[in-house]
KEBA-119016 format. One record per atom (N, C-alpha, C, CB): residue number from 1; residue in three letters; atom name; x, y, z. Coordinates in nm, 3 decimals, m for minus. Glycine has a CB too. Layout:
N
<NUM,"ALA","CA",<X,Y,Z>>
...
# end
This chain:
117
<1,"MET","N",<m3.570,3.182,2.932>>
<1,"MET","CA",<m3.489,3.039,2.924>>
<1,"MET","C",<m3.509,2.973,2.784>>
<1,"MET","CB",<m3.545,2.927,3.043>>
<2,"VAL","N",<m3.596,3.016,2.711>>
<2,"VAL","CA",<m3.635,2.968,2.556>>
<2,"VAL","C",<m3.516,3.050,2.502>>
<2,"VAL","CB",<m3.812,3.016,2.483>>
<3,"THR","N",<m3.481,3.136,2.512>>
<3,"THR","CA",<m3.355,3.197,2.453>>
<3,"THR","C",<m3.233,3.134,2.484>>
<3,"THR","CB",<m3.338,3.331,2.492>>
<4,"VAL","N",<m3.230,3.079,2.598>>
<4,"VAL","CA",<m3.108,2.991,2.620>>
<4,"VAL","C",<m3.093,2.850,2.557>>
<4,"VAL","CB",<m3.096,2.972,2.759>>
<5,"VAL","N",<m3.204,2.793,2.555>>
<5,"VAL","CA",<m3.230,2.680,2.475>>
<5,"VAL","C",<m3.207,2.670,2.324>>
<5,"VAL","CB",<m3.351,2.655,2.495>>
<6,"VAL","N",<m3.278,2.781,2.295>>
<6,"VAL","CA",<m3.239,2.819,2.131>>
<6,"VAL","C",<m3.125,2.835,2.098>>
<6,"VAL","CB",<m3.288,2.935,2.077>>
<7,"VAL","N",<m3.057,2.922,2.167>>
<7,"VAL","CA",<m2.894,2.938,2.136>>
<7,"VAL","C",<m2.807,2.806,2.158>>
<7,"VAL","CB",<m2.825,3.056,2.240>>
<8,"ILE","N",<m2.851,2.756,2.278>>
<8,"ILE","CA",<m2.775,2.596,2.271>>
<8,"ILE","C",<m2.804,2.520,2.160>>
<8,"ILE","CB",<m2.816,2.496,2.389>>
<9,"ASN","N",<m2.934,2.505,2.113>>
<9,"ASN","CA",<m2.967,2.460,1.984>>
<9,"ASN","C",<m2.866,2.510,1.875>>
<9,"ASN","CB",<m3.107,2.503,1.953>>
<10,"ILE","N",<m2.875,2.639,1.872>>
<10,"ILE","CA",<m2.800,2.675,1.737>>
<10,"ILE","C",<m2.658,2.627,1.759>>
<10,"ILE","CB",<m2.800,2.843,1.700>>
<11,"PHE","N",<m2.599,2.668,1.871>>
<11,"PHE","CA",<m2.453,2.610,1.891>>
<11,"PHE","C",<m2.420,2.459,1.848>>
<11,"PHE","CB",<m2.419,2.619,2.043>>
<12,"ILE","N",<m2.524,2.357,1.918>>
<12,"ILE","CA",<m2.531,2.227,1.880>>
<12,"ILE","C",<m2.527,2.191,1.737>>
<12,"ILE","CB",<m2.637,2.180,1.932>>
<13,"SER","N",<m2.619,2.305,1.670>>
<13,"SER","CA",<m2.628,2.268,1.535>>
<13,"SER","C",<m2.534,2.308,1.449>>
<13,"SER","CB",<m2.734,2.304,1.486>>
<14,"LEU","N",<m2.444,2.432,1.469>>
<14,"LEU","CA",<m2.315,2.487,1.421>>
<14,"LEU","C",<m2.219,2.382,1.426>>
<14,"LEU","CB",<m2.266,2.605,1.502>>
<15,"LEU","N",<m2.239,2.300,1.532>>
<15,"LEU","CA",<m2.097,2.222,1.590>>
<15,"LEU","C",<m2.143,2.092,1.510>>
<15,"LEU","CB",<m2.071,2.198,1.794>>
<16,"LEU","N",<m2.270,2.044,1.499>>
<16,"LEU","CA",<m2.247,1.938,1.404>>
<16,"LEU","C",<m2.241,1.956,1.268>>
<16,"LEU","CB",<m2.333,1.853,1.419>>
<17,"LEU","N",<m2.282,2.073,1.199>>
<17,"LEU","CA",<m2.277,2.104,1.095>>
<17,"LEU","C",<m2.111,2.132,1.033>>
<17,"LEU","CB",<m2.368,2.205,1.100>>
<18,"PHE","N",<m2.003,2.188,1.148>>
<18,"PHE","CA",<m1.893,2.169,1.106>>
<18,"PHE","C",<m1.795,2.007,1.117>>
<18,"PHE","CB",<m1.843,2.277,1.168>>
<19,"ILE","N",<m1.893,1.941,1.195>>
<19,"ILE","CA",<m1.830,1.792,1.194>>
<19,"ILE","C",<m1.887,1.731,1.055>>
<19,"ILE","CB",<m1.884,1.688,1.341>>
<20,"ALA","N",<m2.009,1.776,1.008>>
<20,"ALA","CA",<m2.042,1.732,0.893>>
<20,"ALA","C",<m1.953,1.779,0.769>>
<20,"ALA","CB",<m2.172,1.764,0.882>>
<21,"TRP","N",<m1.941,1.909,0.798>>
<21,"TRP","CA",<m1.835,1.922,0.670>>
<21,"TRP","C",<m1.689,1.896,0.676>>
<21,"TRP","CB",<m1.835,2.058,0.621>>
<22,"GLN","N",<m1.641,1.855,0.793>>
<22,"GLN","CA",<m1.496,1.783,0.822>>
<22,"GLN","C",<m1.525,1.637,0.772>>
<22,"GLN","CB",<m1.444,1.784,1.001>>
<23,"VAL","N",<m1.636,1.581,0.808>>
<23,"VAL","CA",<m1.644,1.420,0.741>>
<23,"VAL","C",<m1.651,1.429,0.595>>
<23,"VAL","CB",<m1.785,1.327,0.789>>
<24,"TRP","N",<m1.736,1.529,0.532>>
<24,"TRP","CA",<m1.711,1.564,0.365>>
<24,"TRP","C",<m1.603,1.548,0.327>>
<24,"TRP","CB",<m1.733,1.692,0.315>>
<25,"ASN","N",<m1.502,1.653,0.391>>
<25,"ASN","CA",<m1.396,1.665,0.345>>
<25,"ASN","C",<m1.330,1.529,0.360>>
<25,"ASN","CB",<m1.337,1.772,0.399>>
<26,"ILE","N",<m1.325,1.476,0.459>>
<26,"ILE","CA",<m1.231,1.332,0.474>>
<26,"ILE","C",<m1.283,1.243,0.363>>
<26,"ILE","CB",<m1.249,1.242,0.634>>
<27,"LYS","N",<m1.399,1.246,0.356>>
<27,"LYS","CA",<m1.468,1.124,0.259>>
<27,"LYS","C",<m1.414,1.172,0.110>>
<27,"LYS","CB",<m1.669,1.117,0.264>>
<28,"GLN","N",<m1.404,1.319,0.065>>
<28,"GLN","CA",<m1.337,1.363,m0.060>>
<28,"GLN","C",<m1.200,1.303,m0.078>>
<28,"GLN","CB",<m1.324,1.513,m0.062>>
<29,"ARG","N",<m1.132,1.317,0.014>>
<29,"ARG","CA",<m0.948,1.277,0.025>>
<29,"ARG","C",<m0.987,1.126,0.019>>
<29,"ARG","CB",<m0.834,1.331,0.205>>
<30,"ILE","N",<m1.014,1.036,0.065>>
<30,"ILE","CA",<m1.048,0.911,0.094>>
<30,"ILE","C",<m1.108,0.860,m0.071>>
<30,"ILE","CB",<m1.163,0.910,0.234>>
<31,"ALA","N",<m1.183,0.921,m0.116>>
<31,"ALA","CA",<m1.208,0.886,m0.279>>
<31,"ALA","C",<m1.090,0.922,m0.344>>
<31,"ALA","CB",<m1.334,0.969,m0.354>>
<32,"TRP","N",<m1.041,1.059,m0.336>>
<32,"TRP","CA",<m0.923,1.077,m0.442>>
<32,"TRP","C",<m0.796,0.960,m0.427>>
<32,"TRP","CB",<m0.855,1.239,m0.417>>
<33,"VAL","N",<m0.773,0.938,m0.297>>
<33,"VAL","CA",<m0.681,0.842,m0.254>>
<33,"VAL","C",<m0.724,0.699,m0.316>>
<33,"VAL","CB",<m0.677,0.842,m0.095>>
<34,"ALA","N",<m0.851,0.669,m0.300>>
<34,"ALA","CA",<m0.865,0.542,m0.359>>
<34,"ALA","C",<m0.872,0.518,m0.513>>
<34,"ALA","CB",<m0.976,0.492,m0.306>>
<35,"ASP","N",<m0.910,0.651,m0.607>>
<35,"ASP","CA",<m0.915,0.673,m0.748>>
<35,"ASP","C",<m0.760,0.664,m0.784>>
<35,"ASP","CB",<m0.989,0.820,m0.788>>
<36,"ARG","N",<m0.656,0.738,m0.717>>
<36,"ARG","CA",<m0.513,0.709,m0.749>>
<36,"ARG","C",<m0.496,0.547,m0.698>>
<36,"ARG","CB",<m0.401,0.825,m0.663>>
<37,"LEU","N",<m0.515,0.485,m0.621>>
<37,"LEU","CA",<m0.498,0.348,m0.586>>
<37,"LEU","C",<m0.521,0.275,m0.689>>
<37,"LEU","CB",<m0.575,0.305,m0.485>>
<38,"THR","N",<m0.636,0.292,m0.743>>
<38,"THR","CA",<m0.712,0.199,m0.859>>
<38,"THR","C",<m0.599,0.234,m0.992>>
<38,"THR","CB",<m0.913,0.262,m0.899>>
<39,"ALA","N",<m0.605,0.396,m1.029>>
<39,"ALA","CA",<m0.508,0.378,m1.131>>
<39,"ALA","C",<m0.379,0.320,m1.124>>
<39,"ALA","CB",<m0.489,0.479,m1.175>>
<40,"TYR","N",<m0.295,0.305,m1.010>>
<40,"TYR","CA",<m0.178,0.271,m0.980>>
<40,"TYR","C",<m0.220,0.100,m0.994>>
<40,"TYR","CB",<m0.122,0.342,m0.831>>
<41,"GLU","N",<m0.317,0.077,m0.965>>
<41,"GLU","CA",<m0.330,m0.075,m0.959>>
<41,"GLU","C",<m0.364,m0.131,m1.137>>
<41,"GLU","CB",<m0.480,m0.116,m0.834>>
<42,"LYS","N",<m0.428,m0.040,m1.191>>
<42,"LYS","CA",<m0.426,m0.075,m1.349>>
<42,"LYS","C",<m0.305,m0.069,m1.404>>
<42,"LYS","CB",<m0.508,0.013,m1.434>>
<43,"CYS","N",<m0.199,0.044,m1.387>>
<43,"CYS","CA",<m0.108,0.017,m1.429>>
<43,"CYS","C",<0.003,m0.082,m1.399>>
<43,"CYS","CB",<m0.086,0.098,m1.434>>
<44,"CYS","N",<m0.014,m0.109,m1.278>>
<44,"CYS","CA",<0.073,m0.232,m1.233>>
<44,"CYS","C",<0.051,m0.352,m1.297>>
<44,"CYS","CB",<0.058,m0.263,m1.096>>
<45,"ASP","N",<m0.085,m0.390,m1.318>>
<45,"ASP","CA",<m0.157,m0.502,m1.391>>
<45,"ASP","C",<m0.132,m0.493,m1.504>>
<45,"ASP","CB",<m0.288,m0.512,m1.384>>
<46,"THR","N",<m0.125,m0.412,m1.597>>
<46,"THR","CA",<m0.117,m0.372,m1.726>>
<46,"THR","C",<0.054,m0.434,m1.737>>
<46,"THR","CB",<m0.156,m0.188,m1.751>>
<47,"TRP","N",<0.129,m0.364,m1.670>>
<47,"TRP","CA",<0.306,m0.389,m1.665>>
<47,"TRP","C",<0.300,m0.504,m1.665>>
<47,"TRP","CB",<0.407,m0.340,m1.544>>
<48,"LEU","N",<0.272,m0.572,m1.510>>
<48,"LEU","CA",<0.303,m0.732,m1.485>>
<48,"LEU","C",<0.240,m0.827,m1.580>>
<48,"LEU","CB",<0.253,m0.780,m1.343>>
<49,"SER","N",<0.136,m0.781,m1.652>>
<49,"SER","CA",<0.056,m0.906,m1.745>>
<49,"SER","C",<0.153,m0.885,m1.868>>
<49,"SER","CB",<m0.142,m0.878,m1.792>>
<50,"GLN","N",<0.232,m0.801,m1.892>>
<50,"GLN","CA",<0.343,m0.815,m2.001>>
<50,"GLN","C",<0.505,m0.904,m1.959>>
<50,"GLN","CB",<0.377,m0.645,m2.041>>
<51,"ALA","N",<0.490,m0.909,m1.798>>
<51,"ALA","CA",<0.589,m1.003,m1.778>>
<51,"ALA","C",<0.659,m1.112,m1.798>>
<51,"ALA","CB",<0.584,m1.018,m1.731>>
<52,"PRO","N",<0.566,m1.204,m1.839>>
<52,"PRO","CA",<0.590,m1.337,m1.834>>
<52,"PRO","C",<0.658,m1.315,m1.993>>
<52,"PRO","CB",<0.443,m1.448,m1.801>>
<53,"VAL","N",<0.576,m1.268,m2.113>>
<53,"VAL","CA",<0.667,m1.259,m2.235>>
<53,"VAL","C",<0.788,m1.176,m2.233>>
<53,"VAL","CB",<0.595,m1.213,m2.343>>
<54,"ASN","N",<0.817,m1.088,m2.153>>
<54,"ASN","CA",<0.927,m0.981,m2.165>>
<54,"ASN","C",<1.023,m1.100,m2.065>>
<54,"ASN","CB",<0.882,m0.785,m2.089>>
<55,"LEU","N",<0.978,m1.184,m1.973>>
<55,"LEU","CA",<1.111,m1.260,m1.895>>
<55,"LEU","C",<1.146,m1.386,m1.999>>
<55,"LEU","CB",<1.066,m1.331,m1.712>>
<56,"GLY","N",<1.032,m1.424,m2.093>>
<56,"GLY","CA",<1.067,m1.524,m2.193>>
<56,"GLY","C",<1.167,m1.457,m2.311>>
<56,"GLY","CB",<0.926,m1.582,m2.258>>
<57,"ILE","N",<1.143,m1.356,m2.334>>
<57,"ILE","CA",<1.220,m1.281,m2.427>>
<57,"ILE","C",<1.382,m1.251,m2.348>>
<57,"ILE","CB",<1.125,m1.132,m2.465>>
<58,"SER","N",<1.400,m1.206,m2.250>>
<58,"SER","CA",<1.503,m1.175,m2.179>>
<58,"SER","C",<1.570,m1.324,m2.150>>
<58,"SER","CB",<1.458,m1.087,m2.053>>
<59,"GLN","N",<1.511,m1.417,m2.137>>
<59,"GLN","CA",<1.585,m1.528,m2.120>>
<59,"GLN","C",<1.665,m1.614,m2.246>>
<59,"GLN","CB",<1.495,m1.607,m2.057>>
<60,"GLN","N",<1.571,m1.588,m2.361>>
<60,"GLN","CA",<1.634,m1.626,m2.479>>
<60,"GLN","C",<1.735,m1.547,m2.548>>
<60,"GLN","CB",<1.547,m1.645,m2.560>>
<61,"ASN","N",<1.702,m1.402,m2.507>>
<61,"ASN","CA",<1.858,m1.311,m2.549>>
<61,"ASN","C",<1.965,m1.348,m2.462>>
<61,"ASN","CB",<1.853,m1.132,m2.531>>
<62,"LEU","N",<1.939,m1.382,m2.320>>
<62,"LEU","CA",<2.037,m1.429,m2.236>>
<62,"LEU","C",<2.117,m1.570,m2.260>>
<62,"LEU","CB",<1.975,m1.433,m2.117>>
<63,"HIS","N",<2.025,m1.652,m2.347>>
<63,"HIS","CA",<2.093,m1.788,m2.363>>
<63,"HIS","C",<2.173,m1.752,m2.486>>
<63,"HIS","CB",<1.989,m1.926,m2.383>>
<64,"ASN","N",<2.139,m1.649,m2.615>>
<64,"ASN","CA",<2.201,m1.604,m2.726>>
<64,"ASN","C",<2.311,m1.533,m2.659>>
<64,"ASN","CB",<2.115,m1.522,m2.822>>
<65,"LEU","N",<2.340,m1.449,m2.590>>
<65,"LEU","CA",<2.439,m1.426,m2.521>>
<65,"LEU","C",<2.563,m1.512,m2.477>>
<65,"LEU","CB",<2.388,m1.392,m2.439>>
<66,"ARG","N",<2.511,m1.622,m2.404>>
<66,"ARG","CA",<2.604,m1.679,m2.366>>
<66,"ARG","C",<2.667,m1.787,m2.429>>
<66,"ARG","CB",<2.578,m1.701,m2.274>>
<67,"GLN","N",<2.584,m1.836,m2.553>>
<67,"GLN","CA",<2.644,m1.900,m2.685>>
<67,"GLN","C",<2.755,m1.797,m2.749>>
<67,"GLN","CB",<2.515,m1.927,m2.804>>
<68,"SER","N",<2.708,m1.679,m2.731>>
<68,"SER","CA",<2.831,m1.596,m2.815>>
<68,"SER","C",<2.948,m1.580,m2.726>>
<68,"SER","CB",<2.787,m1.437,m2.868>>
<69,"ASN","N",<2.938,m1.563,m2.602>>
<69,"ASN","CA",<3.036,m1.578,m2.535>>
<69,"ASN","C",<3.122,m1.685,m2.531>>
<69,"ASN","CB",<3.004,m1.559,m2.447>>
<70,"GLN","N",<3.036,m1.774,m2.517>>
<70,"GLN","CA",<3.114,m1.941,m2.517>>
<70,"GLN","C",<3.215,m1.941,m2.654>>
<70,"GLN","CB",<2.972,m2.096,m2.541>>
<71,"SER","N",<3.151,m1.902,m2.784>>
<71,"SER","CA",<3.247,m1.914,m2.891>>
<71,"SER","C",<3.341,m1.842,m2.889>>
<71,"SER","CB",<3.206,m1.898,m3.000>>
<72,"LEU","N",<3.319,m1.690,m2.832>>
<72,"LEU","CA",<3.418,m1.585,m2.824>>
<72,"LEU","C",<3.539,m1.666,m2.717>>
<72,"LEU","CB",<3.340,m1.425,m2.756>>
<73,"GLN","N",<3.488,m1.727,m2.637>>
<73,"GLN","CA",<3.606,m1.792,m2.549>>
<73,"GLN","C",<3.675,m1.871,m2.606>>
<73,"GLN","CB",<3.573,m1.861,m2.440>>
<74,"LEU","N",<3.634,m1.943,m2.680>>
<74,"LEU","CA",<3.697,m2.062,m2.771>>
<74,"LEU","C",<3.807,m1.968,m2.858>>
<74,"LEU","CB",<3.563,m2.154,m2.887>>
<75,"ARG","N",<3.775,m1.860,m2.910>>
<75,"ARG","CA",<3.872,m1.795,m3.007>>
<75,"ARG","C",<3.941,m1.731,m2.929>>
<75,"ARG","CB",<3.826,m1.710,m3.114>>
<76,"ILE","N",<3.907,m1.661,m2.781>>
<76,"ILE","CA",<4.024,m1.643,m2.717>>
<76,"ILE","C",<4.124,m1.717,m2.695>>
<76,"ILE","CB",<4.007,m1.614,m2.632>>
<77,"GLN","N",<4.059,m1.836,m2.636>>
<77,"GLN","CA",<4.178,m1.933,m2.619>>
<77,"GLN","C",<4.247,m1.981,m2.721>>
<77,"GLN","CB",<4.146,m2.039,m2.559>>
<78,"LEU","N",<4.211,m1.990,m2.836>>
<78,"LEU","CA",<4.294,m2.028,m2.935>>
<78,"LEU","C",<4.397,m1.916,m2.973>>
<78,"LEU","CB",<4.213,m2.069,m3.048>>
<79,"VAL","N",<4.375,m1.782,m2.968>>
<79,"VAL","CA",<4.448,m1.648,m2.989>>
<79,"VAL","C",<4.568,m1.679,m2.867>>
<79,"VAL","CB",<4.333,m1.487,m2.959>>
<80,"ARG","N",<4.524,m1.714,m2.761>>
<80,"ARG","CA",<4.617,m1.719,m2.656>>
<80,"ARG","C",<4.704,m1.851,m2.656>>
<80,"ARG","CB",<4.543,m1.702,m2.528>>
<81,"GLN","N",<4.648,m1.950,m2.719>>
<81,"GLN","CA",<4.754,m2.071,m2.753>>
<81,"GLN","C",<4.851,m2.023,m2.875>>
<81,"GLN","CB",<4.667,m2.222,m2.806>>
<82,"ILE","N",<4.824,m1.962,m2.962>>
<82,"ILE","CA",<4.882,m1.924,m3.064>>
<82,"ILE","C",<5.012,m1.826,m3.034>>
<82,"ILE","CB",<4.781,m1.869,m3.143>>
<83,"VAL","N",<4.961,m1.731,m2.949>>
<83,"VAL","CA",<5.039,m1.633,m2.895>>
<83,"VAL","C",<5.160,m1.669,m2.797>>
<83,"VAL","CB",<4.950,m1.552,m2.831>>
<84,"SER","N",<5.123,m1.767,m2.721>>
<84,"SER","CA",<5.216,m1.865,m2.665>>
<84,"SER","C",<5.304,m1.964,m2.726>>
<84,"SER","CB",<5.154,m1.928,m2.595>>
<85,"LEU","N",<5.246,m1.990,m2.833>>
<85,"LEU","CA",<5.363,m2.057,m2.941>>
<85,"LEU","C",<5.446,m1.981,m2.986>>
<85,"LEU","CB",<5.319,m2.116,m3.062>>
<86,"LEU","N",<5.403,m1.853,m3.039>>
<86,"LEU","CA",<5.505,m1.759,m3.064>>
<86,"LEU","C",<5.593,m1.698,m3.003>>
<86,"LEU","CB",<5.473,m1.690,m3.101>>
<87,"LEU","N",<5.555,m1.674,m2.874>>
<87,"LEU","CA",<5.657,m1.644,m2.755>>
<87,"LEU","C",<5.725,m1.770,m2.744>>
<87,"LEU","CB",<5.590,m1.599,m2.606>>
<88,"LEU","N",<5.690,m1.880,m2.727>>
<88,"LEU","CA",<5.778,m1.979,m2.688>>
<88,"LEU","C",<5.879,m2.011,m2.826>>
<88,"LEU","CB",<5.687,m2.112,m2.632>>
<89,"GLY","N",<5.851,m1.982,m2.959>>
<89,"GLY","CA",<5.916,m1.996,m3.068>>
<89,"GLY","C",<6.028,m1.875,m3.041>>
<89,"GLY","CB",<5.819,m1.989,m3.201>>
<90,"GLN","N",<5.977,m1.757,m2.993>>
<90,"GLN","CA",<6.097,m1.632,m2.969>>
<90,"GLN","C",<6.187,m1.675,m2.859>>
<90,"GLN","CB",<6.029,m1.472,m2.919>>
<91,"ARG","N",<6.120,m1.756,m2.787>>
<91,"ARG","CA",<6.236,m1.775,m2.667>>
<91,"ARG","C",<6.336,m1.875,m2.714>>
<91,"ARG","CB",<6.171,m1.833,m2.516>>
<92,"TYR","N",<6.288,m1.938,m2.801>>
<92,"TYR","CA",<6.378,m2.069,m2.839>>
<92,"TYR","C",<6.500,m2.036,m2.983>>
<92,"TYR","CB",<6.246,m2.210,m2.892>>
<93,"PHE","N",<6.417,m1.964,m3.035>>
<93,"PHE","CA",<6.482,m1.903,m3.172>>
<93,"PHE","C",<6.493,m1.741,m3.172>>
<93,"PHE","CB",<6.384,m1.949,m3.307>>
<94,"PRO","N",<6.569,m1.672,m3.104>>
<94,"PRO","CA",<6.577,m1.537,m3.120>>
<94,"PRO","C",<6.612,m1.488,m3.227>>
<94,"PRO","CB",<6.641,m1.488,m3.045>>
<95,"LYS","N",<6.582,m1.373,m3.290>>
<95,"LYS","CA",<6.603,m1.312,m3.417>>
<95,"LYS","C",<6.741,m1.284,m3.413>>
<95,"LYS","CB",<6.517,m1.189,m3.445>>
<96,"GLY","N",<6.808,m1.253,m3.350>>
<96,"GLY","CA",<6.975,m1.199,m3.347>>
<96,"GLY","C",<7.058,m1.352,m3.383>>
<96,"GLY","CB",<7.034,m1.123,m3.151>>
<97,"ASN","N",<6.995,m1.445,m3.354>>
<97,"ASN","CA",<7.106,m1.578,m3.355>>
<97,"ASN","C",<7.012,m1.687,m3.405>>
<97,"ASN","CB",<7.181,m1.628,m3.184>>
<98,"PRO","N",<7.015,m1.683,m3.557>>
<98,"PRO","CA",<6.928,m1.799,m3.612>>
<98,"PRO","C",<7.031,m1.914,m3.609>>
<98,"PRO","CB",<6.861,m1.771,m3.774>>
<99,"VAL","N",<6.896,m2.006,m3.589>>
<99,"VAL","CA",<6.975,m2.152,m3.573>>
<99,"VAL","C",<6.965,m2.221,m3.707>>
<99,"VAL","CB",<6.904,m2.259,m3.451>>
<100,"VAL","N",<7.061,m2.275,m3.761>>
<100,"VAL","CA",<7.070,m2.337,m3.899>>
<100,"VAL","C",<7.024,m2.490,m3.870>>
<100,"VAL","CB",<7.232,m2.325,m3.968>>
<101,"PHE","N",<6.968,m2.552,m3.922>>
<101,"PHE","CA",<6.916,m2.692,m3.905>>
<101,"PHE","C",<7.025,m2.732,m4.003>>
<101,"PHE","CB",<6.743,m2.730,m3.945>>
<102,"ARG","N",<7.114,m2.848,m3.981>>
<102,"ARG","CA",<7.186,m2.923,m4.064>>
<102,"ARG","C",<7.221,m3.078,m3.968>>
<102,"ARG","CB",<7.327,m2.824,m4.113>>
<103,"LYS","N",<7.258,m3.116,m4.064>>
<103,"LYS","CA",<7.293,m3.273,m4.029>>
<103,"LYS","C",<7.444,m3.273,m3.986>>
<103,"LYS","CB",<7.271,m3.384,m4.171>>
<104,"THR","N",<7.501,m3.322,m3.867>>
<104,"THR","CA",<7.608,m3.310,m3.847>>
<104,"THR","C",<7.690,m3.443,m3.906>>
<104,"THR","CB",<7.614,m3.277,m3.713>>
<105,"VAL","N",<7.803,m3.428,m3.913>>
<105,"VAL","CA",<7.879,m3.480,m4.017>>
<105,"VAL","C",<7.961,m3.613,m3.878>>
<105,"VAL","CB",<8.000,m3.326,m4.116>>
<106,"THR","N",<7.925,m3.725,m3.904>>
<106,"THR","CA",<7.999,m3.833,m3.794>>
<106,"THR","C",<8.102,m3.857,m3.856>>
<106,"THR","CB",<7.931,m3.975,m3.753>>
<107,"LYS","N",<8.188,m3.954,m3.790>>
<107,"LYS","CA",<8.308,m4.012,m3.825>>
<107,"LYS","C",<8.313,m4.118,m3.909>>
<107,"LYS","CB",<8.366,m4.044,m3.729>>
<108,"THR","N",<8.206,m4.195,m3.917>>
<108,"THR","CA",<8.207,m4.293,m4.001>>
<108,"THR","C",<8.172,m4.260,m4.168>>
<108,"THR","CB",<8.116,m4.385,m3.938>>
<109,"ALA","N",<8.082,m4.154,m4.165>>
<109,"ALA","CA",<8.053,m4.073,m4.274>>
<109,"ALA","C",<8.148,m4.021,m4.340>>
<109,"ALA","CB",<7.984,m3.984,m4.246>>
<110,"LYS","N",<8.255,m3.959,m4.248>>
<110,"LYS","CA",<8.392,m3.914,m4.292>>
<110,"LYS","C",<8.462,m3.984,m4.367>>
<110,"LYS","CB",<8.470,m3.892,m4.201>>
<111,"ASN","N",<8.485,m4.092,m4.295>>
<111,"ASN","CA",<8.580,m4.189,m4.330>>
<111,"ASN","C",<8.526,m4.219,m4.452>>
<111,"ASN","CB",<8.598,m4.307,m4.236>>
<112,"SER","N",<8.386,m4.250,m4.499>>
<112,"SER","CA",<8.359,m4.323,m4.622>>
<112,"SER","C",<8.329,m4.231,m4.721>>
<112,"SER","CB",<8.252,m4.419,m4.612>>
<113,"GLY","N",<8.334,m4.094,m4.723>>
<113,"GLY","CA",<8.363,m4.007,m4.800>>
<113,"GLY","C",<8.206,m3.954,m4.832>>
<113,"GLY","CB",<8.457,m4.062,m4.914>>
<114,"ASN","N",<8.116,m3.998,m4.750>>
<114,"ASN","CA",<7.971,m3.961,m4.780>>
<114,"ASN","C",<7.967,m3.838,m4.642>>
<114,"ASN","CB",<7.840,m4.123,m4.770>>
<115,"ILE","N",<7.950,m3.716,m4.704>>
<115,"ILE","CA",<7.903,m3.619,m4.592>>
<115,"ILE","C",<7.767,m3.589,m4.545>>
<115,"ILE","CB",<7.944,m3.504,m4.622>>
<116,"TYR","N",<7.696,m3.656,m4.624>>
<116,"TYR","CA",<7.549,m3.662,m4.568>>
<116,"TYR","C",<7.496,m3.788,m4.528>>
<116,"TYR","CB",<7.454,m3.614,m4.664>>
<117,"GLY","N",<7.585,m3.867,m4.453>>
<117,"GLY","CA",<7.556,m3.958,m4.398>>
<117,"GLY","C",<7.472,m4.014,m4.256>>
<117,"GLY","CB",<7.642,m3.976,m4.408>>
# end
């Protein structure tokens, strides 16, 4: 009878030792995860602490780009207007048919002898 009790106690002890070993392994894993999360948090904190400065710099750069773009848009508009004027001139004054600007002679000027009249 004592042997049965000793065997049961040894079995219970071994079972509890296995459970303790599993709990210790789980504790180690949880500690590892906690260390990783702490490292990630520090990294994110460092990165996010610089965010306001980086956002300010980015906003200033964006403002400068918009001003440059506005200046370039004005230049593009001016070039388009010049090209439109050149095309308009080409339409009304083609190369093959030059237009000579001269004063027409009127009948009164013809009669008076003044041809520039």
